[in-house]
N, C-alpha and C positions, 0 to 999 in steps of 0.2 A: 630430760627433754624440756627445752625452754624456747620461748620466742616463736620464731617462724615455724620450726618443726612441730611444735605443740599445736599451733593454730591450724596447720595443714592437716595434722592427724585428726583433730576434732572436726574439721570441715569435711574430711573424707568420710568419717563415721556418720556425720549428719546427713551427708549426701546419700550414702549407701543405705543406712538403716532408718533414718527419720525423715525422708523425703525433703531434705534440705531445710528442715524446721529447727531453728536455733532454740525455740522454746522447749520443744520435746527433748532436744539434746541436753539442754540445761537441766531439765527435770530428771531425766534418767541418769545421766553421767555425772551431774553435779559440777559442771564447768560453767564458766561465765558466758552468758548469752552474747555479750559484746565481743568476746574472744572468738566465738563461733562465727558471728556475723563477719568479723574482719577476716577470718580464715576462709570463709565462703567467698568473700569478695576477692581475696588473693588467688584462690583457686580458679575462680571464674575469669579474672582478667589476666592472670599470669604475672602481675606486678607485685613485687614483694614490698611490704611496708617496713620502714626502718624503725628500730627501737632507739630510744635515747636514754639509756640506763644511767649515763653519767650525770644527768640533770635531776635524777630522782633522789629522794632522801634529804637528810640534813646537809646544809651547806657548811663548808669549813669557815671558821671565823677568821677575819683578817686581823692580824696582830700589828698594832701601831708600834714601830720601832723607836719612836721619839719619846716614849714614856720612860 
């Protein structure tokens, strides 16, 4: 489970069991509070936030062909 589905799952648990408290959810389940907050926002508004996985991590080096 990654991205959107993980956030929605954490948000549904927070809403059902922890009175929509991201702090309680973080403490009990060990998930990121920011992830729970974003999931609660997505659940409340119905708008899905996009991930940008291609821009994460180390960037490929540009090789100069004139050397």
